[in-house]
C-alpha positions in Angstrom: 0.0 0.0 0.0 1.4 3.4 -1.0 1.6 6.4 1.3 -1.2 8.2 -0.7 -3.4 5.2 -0.3 -2.7 5.0 3.5 -3.6 8.7 3.8 -6.8 8.2 1.9 -7.7 5.3 4.2 -7.1 7.6 7.2 -9.5 10.2 5.9 -6.8 12.7 4.9 -6.8 14.2 1.4 -3.7 13.4 -0.5 -1.9 16.5 -1.8 -1.8 16.8 -5.6 1.7 16.2 -6.8 3.2 19.1 -8.8 6.4 18.2 -10.6 9.5 20.3 -10.0 9.6 23.5 -12.1 5.9 23.4 -12.8 5.0 26.2 -10.6 5.1 29.8 -11.8 5.5 32.4 -9.1 5.3 35.2 -11.6 1.6 34.9 -12.7 -1.1 37.4 -12.1 -4.7 37.7 -13.3 -5.2 39.6 -16.5 -7.1 42.8 -16.4 -9.1 43.8 -19.5 -7.7 46.9 -21.3 -4.4 46.7 -19.5 -1.0 45.2 -20.0 0.7 43.7 -16.9 4.2 42.6 -16.2 6.6 42.0 -13.3 9.7 44.1 -12.8 12.5 43.7 -10.4 12.5 46.0 -7.4 16.1 47.1 -8.0 17.4 50.7 -7.7 15.0 53.2 -9.2 13.4 50.7 -11.7 9.9 51.0 -10.1 10.1 54.8 -10.3 11.3 54.7 -13.9 8.2 52.6 -14.8 5.9 55.0 -12.9 7.4 57.9 -14.8 6.7 56.1 -18.0 3.0 55.7 -17.1 3.0 52.3 -15.5 1.1 51.9 -12.2 1.9 49.5 -9.4 -0.9 46.9 -9.1 -2.5 47.1 -5.6 -5.8 45.3 -6.0 -5.1 42.3 -3.7 -5.0 39.9 -6.6 -3.5 36.4 -6.0 0.0 36.4 -7.4 1.7 33.2 -8.4 0.7 29.6 -8.3 0.0 27.8 -5.0 3.1 26.9 -3.1 3.4 25.2 0.2 4.7 27.5 2.9 4.4 30.6 0.7 4.4 33.8 2.6 1.8 36.5 1.9 3.0 39.6 0.1 4.1 42.2 2.6 2.8 45.7 2.2 0.3 46.6 -0.5 2.3 45.7 -3.6 2.1 42.3 -5.3 5.8 41.5 -4.7 6.8 37.8 -5.0 10.3 36.7 -4.5 12.1 36.4 -7.8 15.3 34.8 -6.3 18.6 36.0 -5.2 17.0 38.0 -2.4 15.1 40.2 -4.9 11.4 41.0 -5.1 9.3 41.5 -8.1 6.6 44.2 -8.5 3.5 43.8 -10.6 2.9 46.9 -12.7 0.3 47.7 -15.4 -0.4 50.3 -18.1 -3.4 50.9 -20.3 -3.3 48.8 -23.5 -3.4 51.9 -25.7 -0.3 53.4 -24.2 1.5 50.0 -24.3 0.7 49.5 -28.0 1.8 53.1 -28.8 5.1 52.5 -27.0 5.6 49.1 -28.8 4.8 50.7 -32.2 7.3 53.5 -31.6 10.0 50.9 -30.6 9.2 48.8 -33.7 9.5 51.9 -35.9 13.0 52.5 -34.6 14.0 48.8 -35.1 12.5 48.9 -38.7 14.5 52.0 -39.5 17.8 50.4 -38.3 17.0 47.2 -40.2 16.2 49.1 -43.4 19.5 51.0 -43.1 21.4 47.7 -42.7 19.6 46.3 -45.8 20.3 49.4 -47.8 24.0 49.4 -46.9 24.3 45.7 -47.6 23.4 46.1 -51.3 26.5 46.3 -53.6 27.2 49.8 -54.8 28.9 50.3 -58.1 31.0 53.2 -56.8 32.3 51.4 -53.7 34.2 48.2 -53.1 31.5 46.1 -51.3 31.3 42.5 -50.7 29.3 40.1 -48.5 25.7 40.0 -47.6 23.5 40.7 -44.7 20.3 38.8 -44.2 17.7 39.6 -41.6 15.2 36.8 -41.0 
């Protein structure tokens, strides 16, 4: 008879086995119309995000998967341990602002990629060789 069967016979509920590495401490419920992410609470990173329009989530949401012996978040921020003695902070920004920031970043990337492609084409007046391929 296995230990789980013995516990079942004693009226105790066996705990569900969760394999190593299956838990995710950095999960939070989604909020419609907002983009959420965790950031490390290091230096002035939280303030930098606040200055960029992100808000610290302080709605009492359950953060992370269930974990035996997990302590509750201290203070009002959802701040799970992210390892190495550091804490994470859950922040959010309205989806419109997030998409606008992403579009601006992508425009910069596209500009650089187009310049690389332009310079990679052989020019009759210059000694060029080789090829750059962006995939």
